[in-house]
KEGURO-970016 format. One record per residue: z negated, y, x of N, C-alpha, C in turn; residue in one letter. Coordinates in steps of 0.05 Angstrom, whole numbers, plus 32768, in hexadecimal, padded with zeros to 4 digits. Each point is the difference from the previous one (the first is absolute). Example, Ala and Ser with C-alpha at 12.3 -4.5 7.8 and 13.67 -1.06 7.14 Angstrom:
REM residues 2
7F647F8E8108800080187FEE800080188012A;800E80157FF97FFF801880107FF280167FF1S;
END
This chain:
REM residues 473
81FE7D747FCD7FE97FF27FF47FF580117FEAM;7FFE7FF67FE77FF7800F7FEA7FE280048002K;7FF780187FF97FE3800680017FF27FF27FE8R;7FED7FEF80067FF27FF27FEB7FEE80127FF1R;7FFD7FFB7FE67FEE80107FF07FE47FF48002K;7FED801280047FE47FF780047FF080037FE7F;7FED7FEE7FFD7FEB80047FEC7FEC8013800CT;7FFC80177FF47FED8014800B7FE47FF67FFAR;7FF27FFA80157FE57FF57FFC7FEE80137FF2L;7FF47FF67FEA7FED80107FF0800C801A7FF7A;801A80017FFD800D80197FF87FFE80168014G;7FFA7FF9801A7FFD801380167FEB80157FF9A;7FE97FF67FF57FEB80137FF97FF4800C8019L;7FF580187FFF7FF4800C80187FEA7FEF800BP;7FFE7FFF801B7FEC7FF1800E7FEB8013800AV;7FE87FFD7FF57FEA801380087FEF7FF48016F;7FFF7FE680027FF17FF3801680097FE38002S;7FF87FF4801780077FE480047FEB7FEE7FF4I;80087FEE7FEF7FED7FEE7FF37FF47FEC8015L;7FE67FFE80027FF47FED8013800B7FE47FFBP;80097FF38015800D7FE67FFD7FED7FEA7FF8R;7FE5800480057FEE7FEB7FF97FFD7FFE7FE1H;800980167FF27FFF7FFE7FE280167FEF7FF6T;80147FFA801180177FF07FF87FFF7FE4800BL;7FF57FFD801880037FE7800E7FE67FF38009G;7FE980087FF67FE87FF380077FF1800E8017G;7FE77FF680057FEF800D801280097FFF801DK;80117FEE800780097FFD801C801780138008D;800B800E7FEC8015801380067FF5801A800AH;800E800C80137FF78019800C800C80187FF0I;7FEF80127FF9800A80187FF1801380108011A;8016800A7FF480138010800F7FF4801A800BP;7FE980097FF57FF38017800C7FF57FF9801CS;7FFE7FE680067FF87FF8801B80197FF88011D;80137FF47FF480197FF8800E801880067FEEK;80108012800A801880077FF180167FEB8004L;800E7FF97FEA80157FEC8002801B800F8002Q;800C7FFE801880178011800780197FF08003I;801680097FF4801B7FF58005801080148010A;80157FF6800C801180128010801D7FFB7FFAA;800F80167FFB801D80007FFE800B800C8019I;800C7FF0801180088008801B7FEB7FF68013G;80077FEB800E7FEB7FF2801180058004801EA;8016800C800880058003801C8000801E8008G;80018005801A8001801B800A7FE880107FF7G;800580177FF37FEA80107FF67FEE7FF17FECK;800C7FED7FF27FF17FEF7FEE7FE97FF2800FG;80067FF680187FEC7FF2800F7FE880128006W;8005801980087FEB801380067FEF80057FE7T;800E80057FEA7FF180067FE77FEF7FE97FF7N;800C7FE880027FF17FE87FF77FE87FFB8011I;80038001801A7FE97FF980127FEA80157FFET;8008801A7FFC7FEB80147FFE7FF27FFF7FE5R;800E7FF97FEB7FF47FFC7FE67FEE7FE88000A;80097FEA800D7FF17FE780017FE58004800FY;8002801080167FE88008800F7FEF7FE78009N;800D7FED800C7FF27FE9800B7FF27FF07FEBD;800A7FFF7FE87FF57FEF7FEB7FED800E7FEDG;7FFD801A80037FF0800F7FEC800C7FFF7FE5S;801A7FFC7FFF800F7FFE7FE680147FE98002D;800C7FF97FEA80127FE88000801D80087FFDD;80117FF3800F801D80017FFC80087FE87FEFI;800880047FE780037FE97FEE801D7FFA7FF9V;801380118009801D7FFA7FFB801080118012A;80177FF580098013800F8011801C7FFE7FF4L;800F80168005801C80017FF68011800E8015C;80177FF480058014800D8012801B7FF47FFAD;801580108003801B7FF57FFB800D7FF6801AV;7FF180038017800A7FF780197FEB7FEE800DD;80047FE680007FED7FED800A7FFA8004801ED;8013800B800E7FFC8005801D7FEB80148004R;800080167FF07FEC801580037FE57FF77FF7R;7FFF7FED7FEE7FE67FF87FF47FF37FEA8010A;800D7FF480147FF67FE8800D7FE48004800CE;7FFD8016800E7FE68005800E7FE980027FEBK;8005800F7FEB7FEB80047FEC7FFA7FE67FF1T;80147FF07FFA7FFC7FE77FF27FEF7FED8010R;80048000801B7FEF7FEF80117FE4800A8001K;7FFC801B7FFE7FE5800B80017FF17FFB7FE6A;800F7FFE7FEA7FF37FFD7FE6800D7FE87FF2F;7FFC7FE8800A800E7FE87FF67FF87FF87FE3P;7FE980097FF77FF87FF97FE5800C80137FEAK;800C80168009800C80127FED801B7FF67FF7A;80057FFC7FE6801A7FF77FF7801680158008P;80177FF6800680168012800A801780007FECY;800A80187FFB801780047FED80158012800DY;80187FFD7FF6801580138007800380167FEBR;7FFB7FFA7FE7800480127FEA7FE4800A7FF7D;7FFB801A80037FE6800B7FF97FF97FFC7FE3F;80157FFF7FEF7FFB7FFC7FE37FF57FE47FFBR;800B7FEC800E7FF67FE57FFE7FE37FFE800AE;7FFA800F80167FE58000800B7FED800B7FEBM;800780157FF37FEE800C7FEB7FFD7FEE7FE8L;80167FF27FF97FFF7FED7FEA7FED7FE98006D;80027FF580187FF17FE880077FE480058009Q;7FFC8017800E7FE68005800D7FF180187FF4E;800C800C7FEC7FF580197FF67FE380007FF9G;7FF67FEA7FF57FE47FFE7FF87FED80008017D;800B7FFA80187FEF7FFF8018800480188012H;800E80147FF78006801880107FF380187FF5I;7FF1800F80117FF380197FF8801180188009D;800C7FFD8017800E8017800D80177FF68010A;80148012800480197FF9800E800780148016V;80067FF68017800B80108016801F7FFE7FFFL;800D80178001801E80007FFF800A800C801AI;800F7FEF800F800B8009801A801D7FF88001S;800F80047FEB801C7FF97FFE801280188008S;801A7FFC80018012801780047FFD80157FEAP;8006801980067FFB80177FEE800C7FFC7FE4D;80187FF57FFF800E7FFF7FE67FF37FED7FECH;7FEC7FF080097FF27FED7FEE7FE480097FF9M;7FF58014800D7FE480087FFC7FFA80057FE2H;801180107FF37FF980097FE57FFE7FE97FECA;80157FEF7FFF80007FEB7FEC7FE97FEC8006V;7FFB7FFB80197FEA7FED80077FE5800C7FF9Q;7FFC801980077FE6800D7FFA7FFB80027FE2A;801580087FF17FFC80047FE37FFB7FE57FF2L;800E7FEB80087FFB7FE67FF47FE47FF68005E;7FF6800580187FE47FF880067FEC80117FF0C;8005801A7FFD7FEE80117FF180007FF87FE3M;80177FF97FF580017FF77FE47FEE7FE87FFBR;7FFC7FF180157FF07FE87FFE7FE380058009R;7FF9801980047FE5800780067FF77FFC801DG;8013800180137FFA7FFC801C7FFE801B800FK;7FEB800380107FFE8018801180167FFE8015H;80098018800A8018800080117FFB8010801AI;80087FF380168004800D801A801D7FFE8006Y;800E80178002801D80008004800780108018C;80117FF480118008800D8019800F801A7FFAE;800080128014800F80197FFE801E7FFA8006K;801280117FF67FFB80137FEB7FFA7FF07FE6P;7FF1800D7FEE7FF87FF27FE880187FF47FF1L;8016800F7FFF80187FF77FF280198009800ET;80167FF67FF6801B8007800A800A801A7FF3H;7FF980057FE7800B80167FF07FE980127FF7D;800780197FFB7FEC80147FF57FF67FF77FE5I;80127FF77FEF7FF87FF77FE57FEC7FEA8001Y;80047FED80127FEE7FE980027FE480098009E;7FFF801380127FE6800A80097FF0800D7FE9A;800E800F7FEF7FF3800D7FE97FF67FEA7FEDR;80107FEC7FFB7FF87FEB7FED7FE87FF0800BM;7FFF7FFA801A7FE97FF1800A7FE780107FFFL;8002801A80057FE980127FFD7FF57FFE7FE4T;801280017FEC7FF77FFE7FE47FF57FE47FFAQ;800C7FEC800B7FF87FE47FFB7FE37FFB8009A;7FF9800A80187FE57FFC800B7FEC800C7FEDA;800680177FF57FEE800D7FED7FFF7FF17FE5K;80177FF77FF780017FF27FE77FF17FE68000K;80037FF080167FF47FE680017FE48000800DY;7FF88018800A7FE58004800B7FFB7FEC8016K;8010800280157FFE7FEE80177FFB800F801AL;7FF47FF280137FFC800B801B801A7FFE8010V;80098015800C80198001800E7FFD800D801CT;80127FF980128001800C801A801C7FFC800CQ;800B8016800A80197FFE800F7FF97FFC801EM;80127FF2800E7FFB7FF8801B800680158015G;7FF880197FFC8002801480157FE48003800BN;7FF97FEF80137FE57FFD80097FF48019800DQ;8011801380087FF68019800B7FF080107FECG;80047FFB7FE67FF1800F7FEC7FE37FF88000S;7FF87FEB800E7FE47FF880037FF58009801BS;8010800E80107FF88008801A7FEF80198000G;7FEF800380157FEF80188003801080198003D;80157FFF8010800F80198007800D800C7FE8D;80097FF07FED800C800A7FE77FEB80127FF2T;7FE77FF780007FEB80107FF27FF880198010R;80007FFE801A7FFB80188010801480167FFBY;801A7FF88001801580147FFD7FFF800C7FE4I;7FFA7FEF7FEC7FFD800A7FE57FEC80177FFEE;7FE97FFC800D7FEB80157FFF800980188011S;800B7FFC8017800880168011801480127FF2W;80147FF47FF3801480107FF27FF4800E7FE8I;7FF17FF27FF07FF5800B7FE77FEA80158005Q;7FF27FFE80187FEC80148007800D8018800EE;801A80008003800E8017800B7FFE8003801EG;7FFD7FEA800F7FFD8001801D8018800D800DL;80187FFC7FF58018800D800C800C80137FECI;7FF180097FEC800A80137FEC80117FF37FEBG;801180107FF480127FF57FEB80187FF1800DE;80067FE97FF580167FF0800B801880037FEDV;80168009800B801880037FF080177FED8009K;7FFB7FF2801680147FEE800A7FF27FEA8010K;800B7FE77FFC7FF57FE9800F80187FEF8008V;80007FF7801980157FEF800B7FF57FE38003H;80107FED7FF97FF97FE3800280177FF1800CV;7FFB7FF0801580177FF2800C7FF87FE48009W;80147FEF80037FFD7FE5800980167FF88013T;7FFA7FEC801180167FF6801280107FEB7FF3N;7FF97FF77FE880107FEC7FF2801B800C7FF8R;80157FF07FFB7FFF7FE37FFB80017FF0801AP;7FF57FE87FFE80017FEC801680137FE97FF8G;801180057FED80137FEC7FF6801A800F7FFAW;80167FF27FFC801A800E7FFC800080117FE6P;800980198002800680117FE9801980108007Q;800B800C7FEC80188010800480187FEF8007G;80037FE97FF380167FED8005800C7FF77FE6I;80197FF88000800C7FF77FE77FF67FE47FF8P;80047FF97FE77FF77FE67FF5800F7FEA800FK;7FF37FEA8008800D7FEA800D80167FF37FEFP;80157FF9800C80157FF17FF27FFE7FE28004T;7FF27FF980167FFC7FE380057FE97FF57FF0A;7FFE7FE67FFD7FE97FF47FF47FFB7FE5800EH;7FE87FF57FFC7FF87FE8800E7FF57FEC7FEBH;7FFF7FE680087FF47FEC7FEE7FE280067FFCP;7FF77FFC7FE87FE380057FFA7FEF7FEA800DV;7FED800780117FEE7FEB800B7FF27FF17FEAP;7FFB7FE780047FF27FF07FEB7FE4800A7FFBP;7FF4800E80137FE5800A7FFD7FFE801A7FEFE;8018800B7FF98000801A7FF2800B7FFC7FE4V;7FF2800B7FEC800A80017FE5800D801C7FFDS;801A80018004800E801980028001800F7FE5W;80037FF27FEA8001800D7FE67FE5800C7FFAD;7FEA7FF380077FE6800B7FFB7FFA80178013L;800B7FFF80197FFC80168012800E80197FF6W;80187FFD7FF6800F80177FF47FF2800B7FE8L;7FF57FEF7FEF7FF180097FE9800E80157FF0G;7FF580188000800A80167FEF8019800D800CT;80077FFA80198016800E800E801B7FF47FF8A;8016800F8002801A7FF57FFA80067FE88011P;800F7FED7FF480077FE8800F801380068017Y;7FFA7FF480178012800180177FFD7FE6800FT;80147FF980107FFE7FE780107FEB80038016E;7FF57FEA80077FEB80008015800B800A801BY;7FF18011800C8007800A801B7FE77FFE8011Y;80017FF180167FE97FF980107FF080198009A;800E801580067FF28017800C7FF180117FECN;80007FF87FE67FEF800D7FED7FE37FF88005Y;7FFC7FE8800A7FE57FF480027FFA7FFA801EL;7FE6800280077FEB800E7FF27FFF801E8008P;7FF680107FEF7FFA801C8007801780137FFFG;80187FF78007801780128001800A80097FE5K;7FF57FF37FEB800680097FE57FF7801D7FFBW;7FED800A80107FF6801B7FFC801680158001R;80157FFB800F801480148004801580017FEAG;7FFF7FED7FEE80147FFE7FEB7FF6800A7FE5W;801080117FF37FF8800E7FE87FF87FED7FEAV;800D7FE97FFD7FFA7FEE7FEA7FE47FF38003D;7FF67FFE80187FE77FF180047FE98010800BY;8006801280137FEA800F800D8001801E7FF9G;7FF0800F800E7FFF801D7FFC8002800F801BT;800B7FF280148006800D80197FE880088010G;8005801080157FEB800A80127FEC80107FF0A;800980107FED7FEE80107FF07FED7FEF7FEFL;800B7FEC7FF27FEF7FEF7FF07FED7FF08011G;80087FF880177FEF7FEF80127FE88010800AD;8005801980097FEA800F800D7FF780187FF0M;800E80097FEC7FF880187FF17FE57FFD7FF3G;7FFA7FE97FF57FE77FFC7FF27FE880008014C;80067FFC801A7FEC800380157FFD801D8008H;8016800C80097FFF801B800B7FFB80157FEBF;800F7FFF7FEA7FFE80147FEB7FE680007FF1M;7FF27FE980007FE77FFD7FF27FEC80158009D;80008006801A7FEC8013800B8004801C7FF4V;8017800D80038004801A7FF47FFF7FFF7FE1P;80087FEA7FF480007FFE7FE37FE380047FF5Y;7FED7FF3800E7FE480027FF87FF4801B8008R;8005800780197FF48019800A800980197FF1A;801980017FF8800B80177FF380007FFD7FE1L;7FF47FEA7FF67FFE7FFC7FE3801B80037FF2K;80137FF2800C801C80027FF580027FEF7FE7L;801380087FEF80077FF17FE8801E7FFB8000G;800C80047FE9801D7FFD7FFF800E8017800EY;80147FFA801080108016800C8011800E7FECP;800A801880088011800F7FEE801E7FFE8009T;80047FFA801A801C7FFE800980017FEF801AS;80177FF7800680047FF08018801D80038008V;80058000801B801B7FFE800980017FF4801CY;80167FF4800680047FF3801A801380118011C;7FF5800B8016801080128011800E7FF18016S;7FFA7FE68003800E7FEF80147FFE7FE37FF8A;80177FF37FFF80017FE37FFC80167FF68012A;7FF87FF5801780147FFA80157FFE7FE28008A;80147FF7800D80017FE5800A80068000801EN;7FF27FEE800E80027FFF801D80167FEE8009W;8014800C800E80167FF0800B8004800A801DV;7FEA8000800F8001800B801B7FF8801E7FFFG;8003800C7FE97FF8801C7FFA7FFD80027FE2Y;7FF280157FF77FFD80037FE38019800C7FF4F;80087FF47FEA8017800B7FF27FFB7FFE7FE2E;800B80117FF07FFE7FFF7FE380107FE77FF6E;7FF37FEF7FF1800D7FE97FF47FF17FFA7FE6A;800E7FF57FED7FF47FFD7FE680047FE47FF5H;7FEF7FEE800980017FE57FF67FEF7FFE7FE7Y;80087FEF7FED7FF17FFE7FE77FEE7FE77FFFT;80047FED80127FF17FE880007FE880008013H;8001801180157FE9800180127FF7801D8003S;7FE7800380087FF5801B8004800A800B801BY;8002801A80048009800B80197FED7FF98017P;800A800080187FEF7FF980177FEE80178008S;800680187FF57FEF80178005800280137FE9A;7FEA800D7FF8800180137FEA7FEA80158003S;800580177FF37FED80167FFF7FFF80087FE3K;7FE880007FF47FFE80047FE37FEA80157FFBI;800680127FED7FEE80167FF97FF67FFC7FE3H;7FE57FFF7FFD7FF47FFC7FE67FED80177FFAI;8005800E7FEA7FF080187FFA7FED7FFB7FE9S;7FE8800C80027FEB7FFD7FEC7FF6801B7FF7F;7FF880027FE77FF7801A7FF57FE480078009P;7FF680177FF87FE4800780057FED7FED7FF1T;7FE97FFA800D7FEC7FEF7FF47FE5800E8002R;7FF580097FE97FE6800E8000800180178014A;7FF07FFF801580008016801380137FFC8017S;800E7FE9800080137FFA8016801C800A7FFAM;800D800C8015801B800A7FFC80157FEB7FFEP;801880077FF780177FEE800180047FF6801CA;80097FE7800380047FF5801B80197FF08001V;800C7FFF801880177FF080057FF97FEA8014E;80077FE77FF97FFC7FE98012801B7FF8800AM;80037FFE801B80197FF8800C7FFD7FE6800EV;80117FED7FF97FFF7FE5800B80177FFC8014W;7FFA7FF2801680147FFA80157FFE7FE28007Y;80177FF3800380007FE5800B80187FFB8011D;80017FE9800E80177FF88010800480108019G;7FEC800D800A8003800F80198001801E7FFCG;8003800A7FE87FFE801C7FFA7FE380098001I;7FFA8016800D7FE5800980037FFD801E7FF7L;7FE880087FF87FFC801C7FFB800080108019P;8002801A7FFE7FFF801280177FE57FFE800DE;80007FFE801A7FE67FFE800E7FF0801A7FFER;7FE67FFE7FF87FF080187FFD7FFB800E801AP;8001801B80007FFA800F80187FE47FFB800BN;7FEE7FF87FEE7FE47FFC80087FFC7FE78011E;80137FEE80017FFE7FE8801080068006801DL;7FEF7FF7801280058002801C80167FED8009L;800E8005801680167FEF80087FF87FE28003P;7FE87FFB80097FF77FE480047FF57FF37FE7E;7FFE800F7FEA7FF57FF57FE880167FF57FEEE;7FFC7FE97FF480147FF27FF08001800C7FE4A;801880007FF5800480077FE47FFB7FE77FEFL;7FE97FFF7FF27FF97FE97FF07FFA7FE88012G;80077FE87FF77FFD7FE7800E801A7FF28004E;80007FE9800D80197FF38006800F7FF77FE7W;7FF27FFB7FEA800D7FF77FE8800480157FEAN;7FF880198006800480167FED7FE980138000G;7FFF80117FEC7FEA80137FFE800080107FE7G;7FEC80117FFE7FFC80137FEA7FF9801B800BI;800C80157FF77FF9801B80097FFE80137FE9L;7FE7800A7FFC7FFB80147FEB8003801C800DF;800E80127FF38003801B80087FEF80127FEEE;7FE9800A800A7FEF80117FF08002801D8008G;7FF580127FF08001801D80057FEE80078017S;7FED7FEE80077FED8006801680007FEA8015Q;80167FF1800280027FEC801480107FE87FF7G;80017FEB8011800F7FE87FFA7FEE7FE88005K;80067FEA7FF27FF17FE7800380147FEA8003L;7FFD7FF0801580127FEA80067FF17FE58000M;800E7FEC7FF77FF47FE57FFF80157FEB8002A;7FF87FE7800480127FEA800280007FEF7FE6G;800A7FE7800380017FEE7FE97FE47FFB7FF5L;7FFE80017FE57FE77FFE7FF17FEE80188005F;800B8016800C7FF0801780067FEF7FFD8019G;80077FEC80117FF07FFB8018800080188013T;7FEA8003800E7FFD801580158006801C7FF5N;7FF480087FEA8006801B7FF67FF880168014P;8012801280057FFC801480158009801C7FF7T;7FEE801480038007801B7FFA8010800B8018I;8015800E7FFB8010800C80167FFC801E8001L;7FFF800B801980007FF180197FE77FEF8003P;80027FEB80117FEB7FEC80017FE5800C800AT;80018017800D7FE8800D80097FEE80097FE8T;800D80037FE97FF180097FE87FED7FEA7FF6K;80057FE780087FEF7FEA7FF67FE380048008M;7FFB800E80167FE5800580097FF480197FF4E;801280107FF47FF7801A7FF67FF980007FE2E;800E7FEF7FF17FFD80017FE37FEA7FED7FF7V;7FF480077FE97FEC7FEE7FF4800F7FEE7FECS;80007FE6800680107FED7FF17FF07FF57FE8Q;800A80057FE77FF27FF77FE87FFE7FE18000P;7FEB7FF67FF57FFD7FE37FFD80107FF77FE7K;80087FE68000800F7FF67FE97FF180037FE6P;800E800A7FEB7FF480027FE680027FE67FF1S;80137FEF800780037FE67FF47FF17FEB8011S;7FF37FED7FF47FF17FEC801080127FEF8011P;7FF77FFB8018800F7FEF80137FFF7FE37FF6L;80157FF1800680017FE37FF97FF57FF08017V;7FEC7FF07FFA7FF57FEF801480157FEC800BD;80078003801980147FEF800C801B800E8003G;800380177FF2801880118003801A7FF17FF8G;80168005800F801A7FF57FF97FFF7FE27FFCN;7FF27FF1801180017FE37FFF7FF07FF57FE9E;7FF180117FF27FF17FF77FE9800E80067FE6A;801980088002800F80087FE880027FEA7FEBH;80077FE8800A80027FE97FED7FE57FF87FF5Q;7FEB800080127FE57FF97FF77FF580147FECQ;8007801980047FF780147FEC800A7FF97FE5Q;80197FF87FFE800C7FF77FE77FF27FE77FF5W;7FFB7FED80117FF27FE77FF77FE580077FF4V;7FF18010800D7FE580077FF68002800F7FE6K;801480117FFE8004800F7FE780077FED7FE9A;80117FEC800680077FEC7FEB7FE77FF37FF5C;7FED7FF980127FE87FF37FF77FEE80137FF0K;8000801980077FF080147FF2800B80087FE5A;801B7FFF7FFE800D80057FE6800F801A7FFFG;801080037FEC801180177FFB7FEF801A8001Y;800B8014800E7FF2801A80027FF48003801CG;7FFE7FEA800F7FF58001801B8015800D8012T;7FF680128012801280108011800F7FEE8014Y;801A80048003800F7FF6801780118018800BT;80057FFF801A800C8016800D801C80077FF6S;800F7FEB7FF8801C80057FF880067FF37FE6S;7FEE80037FEC80057FF67FE5801A800C7FF5S;800C7FF37FED801A80087FF68001801C7FF5F;7FE9800B7FF68000801B7FF6800580148016D;7FFA7FF88019800580118018801A7FF8800EK;80047FE6800480177FF6800F801A80017FF0S;7FFE7FFF7FE5801880027FF0800E801B8003G;7FF180167FFB800D801B800580088004801DP;7FF17FF6801380088002801C801B7FF28004L;80027FE87FF680197FF080038017800F7FF3T;7FFC800C7FE9801580107FF3800A80168013E;7FEE800D800D800880168012800F7FF58018T;7FF77FEA800B800F7FF38016801C7FF97FF8V;80027FF47FE8801B7FF77FF6801280187FF8L;7FF480177FFC801080187FFB801280058018M;7FF67FFA801880108003801880187FEF8000G;7FFD7FE77FF780177FEE7FFF801480097FEAN;7FF5800A7FEA8011800B7FEB80128016800BL;7FF480118012800F8016800C80167FF58013A;7FF97FEB800F80137FF5801380177FF37FF1V;7FFA7FF07FEC80157FF37FF0801180147FF1L;7FF380157FF6800F80157FF1801280108013S;7FF5800480198010800E801480197FF18006H;7FFE7FE6800580177FF08006801480007FE8N;7FF57FFE7FE8801180017FE8800E801B7FFEY;7FF180158004800B801B7FFF801780048014Y;7FFB7FF78019801480038015801A7FF17FF9E;7FFD7FE87FF580177FF07FF98010800E7FEAK;7FF1800B7FEC800E800D7FEA800D801A8009E;7FF1800E8012800B801A800A801A7FFB8010K;80007FEA801080187FFA800F80177FF97FEES;7FFA7FF67FE880157FFA7FED8009801A7FF1A;7FF2801680078007801B7FF47FFE80007FE2R;7FEA7FF57FF77FFC80007FE37FF0801A7FF9R;800C80127FF17FF3801A7FFB7FE87FFF7FEEP;7FFA7FE97FF37FEA7FFF7FED7FE57FFE800ES;7FFF7FFC801A7FE77FFD800E7FF8801A800DY;7FE680087FFE7FF7801A800980028003801EP;80028019800880028006801D7FE58003800CG;7FED7FEE7FFB7FE68001800B7FF57FE38003R;7FEC7FFD80127FF57FE580047FE37FFF7FF7K;7FF380177FFB7FE47FFF7FF87FFE7FF57FE4E;7FEF7FED7FFC7FFC7FF37FE67FE6800A7FF4L;800180097FE77FE9800A7FF27FF47FEA7FEFL;7FE57FFC80037FF37FE97FF47FEC80077FEBW;80037FF37FE97FEC80027FEA7FEF7FE78002D;7FE98003800C7FEF7FE880057FF67FF27FE7G;7FF9800F7FEC7FF57FF47FE880147FEE7FF2E;80198008800080157FF17FF280117FEF8014S;7FF98001801A800E7FF18014801E80057FFFM;800880198003801C80067FFD800880178013K;80177FFC800D800D8016800F800F80117FEBI;7FFA801A8001800B80117FEA8019800F8007T;80097FFF801980188010800780177FEF800CN;7FFD7FE6800180157FEF800A7FFD7FE47FF4F;800C7FFC7FE97FFC7FE87FF080057FE6800FE;80157FFF801280057FE6800E7FE87FF78010P;7FEE801280087FE97FF880117FED7FEF7FF0A;800080027FE57FED7FF17FF080057FE28000N;80177FF8800980067FE380027FEE7FF38014Q;7FF4801080137FEF7FF580157FE280017FF8F;7FFA80097FE87FE480007FF77FF87FE47FF6V;80137FF27FF37FFB7FE67FF580197FEF8003K;7FFD7FE9800D80187FEF800380027FEB7FEAR;80177FF37FFE80047FEB7FEC7FFB7FE5800DT;7FF07FF07FF37FF97FE6800B80177FEC7FFAY;80017FEB801080137FEB7FFD7FF87FED7FE9R;80147FF77FF27FFB7FEB7FEC7FEB80077FECG;7FEE7FED7FFB7FEB80037FEB7FE6800A800BD;7FFF8008801A7FE7800C800A7FFB801A7FF1W;7FE680047FF87FFA80187FF17FE6800C800BD;7FFB80197FF77FE8800F800A7FF780127FEAF;7FEF7FF77FEF7FF6800F7FEA7FE27FFC7FFDE;7FF180167FFB7FE37FFE7FFD7FFA7FF07FE6L;
END
């Protein structure tokens, strides 16, 4: 399907505020400052959660819905029968654009960037699910677009609105455990197939699914039933694997607390696939079922250089000596462990239950109060925080605005760059090609978005879109 050319509304001029609707439609119209007019791209699954929390029992309006799978959208369409329904988000923007103030994006990862940018070009505030984008380049461009078009933005890592994130930020920055030079982050994901070859079978496309629109920017392939729903996360063309799914949740806490920016290097020390046991295997179409990734950051002001180590698929960090035998390492779904010069700090997803180790120290130390204001309602108010900011206008604080979540997403995706480069390196090494270096550590120039010591790795910074799909500010 050829990408249609759009008329850029008003030349995509910056939007400084929402024009009161009564100035356009008479005294009976409600100003958007009182009721935000919201559209949604992706109406099922996580889309349902985002829509209902933004709607907030009628405090705001859901004015249009879009999904490429009618089966996933059925529940939401019944809940909002007055909202026009579309399969193509571009058609929705063409037909309903004048009635839309803001857009919720809850689609697969590979479509986030083009959908978000097209909405921003048309002056719509954006809430986009994590990870913000599929590629590092896309994340950088969306960060710049939010600033260019002066729009309110929020990434859907709701933990960034949680109290515990703010407590840990203060504890670390006030030196409660001294200088931190290493932090471990792990998840129990994936909960879907990874580390497997590309399917050779294909199935008839269900009539409820627009397969070409679902593929969007991704290379064309025949429909395979097990891609949908959710299992697309494990495939390189569509998702970002266990790391992309949970990294923006778990990594967000140390990223803020340690004031991290662009990393200087990354390498993958393990990329394995589960076949009854872990073994080295290098598939190019799916992410490994388990990985261990090392991301290094330089000194920041008074903070020393630090290494962040990511684990997924059952790989865990070494258990701290300070933990008693009956005490759990993290939580059931993963954890975070800061190693400081004067102690250790452990937490769970979103930074929940932050604990100084050994746990007996929790009664001994004076715990600093959060320096950042707490969000009324915490995690579950993440969508409403964005809605209120849209009404207030550009410049209003949101917990995960693109100026913060864009660089975070870039760091998360550096891990996938390392995994994909590792697999590429191993395949080339096995072919005994002498032109490839005898090292796996990748050196990163953050400003120019470039690996400086292994050129083949740069193919994973920015992918090529299918057909006439484009992505330009």
